[in-house]
N, C-alpha and C positions, 0 to 999 in steps of 0.2 A: 610515272609513265615509263613503260619499257622502251628499250631501243627500237624494237619492232614497231611499237605504236608511234613513236616519234618519227621514225622513217616514213611510215605510211602517211602520217599527217603532213609531213613535208611534201611528199609526192602528190597528195591530194590538192595542195595549194600551188603547186609549181606550174608555171606557164607551159603550154604545149611544146614549144620549141626546146625548152630545157628538158622536158621529159624525154624527147627524142634523143637528146644528147646523152642523157643518163642511160637510156636503153641501148644506144650504140656502144657506150663504154662497157656496160655489163656484158653485152654480146661479145665484145672484143676479149674481155677477161675470160669468158667461158670457152670461147671457140678458137682462141688464138693458137696458131700452129707453132709449137716450140722449135721447129726447124728453121724458122726465120729470125730467131733471136741471135744477137751478135756473139753471145757467150756459148761456147761449146761445153757440153757436159763431159766430165772425165770420171773414170772410176778411180778408186783409191790407189791402185798400182801405178797408173799413169801419173797421178799427182805426186806420189812419193818419188818416182823416177825423175820427174821434172825438177822437183825441189832438190834432189840429190845432185843433179847436174848443175843446178844453179849455185849450190853451195860450193861445189868443186871449182867452178869458174870464179866465184868470189874469193876463195882461198888462194887462187893463182893470181889475184889482183885484177882480173878482167871485170872491172866495175866502172860505172859512170858516176861522177860526182852529182850529188842531189841538185845543186844549182843548175847544172846543165840539163838534167832531166826535167826540172821545173820549167826552164826556158823553152825546151822543146815541146812540152805539153801545152804551154801557153801559145806557142806559135801554131801548133797543129790543131788544137781544139778551141782556141780563142778563150781560154779561161784565165 
């Protein structure tokens, strides 16, 4: 059985409410607007510039210890 055949057989036996959920998710994937994503797209020049600045700061000692960063992440994002 191919992946397509398997997928179709699953959809044929799926309850109506679950089919609507699948449909909504597929529509989201197809039609989502990239402008509402939290990550901003950067071109190569911007990335290289930011990495260069970051390396300079690191070389000057302007860093934060990993345990402090981890603690802040846990506090901010509850992870």
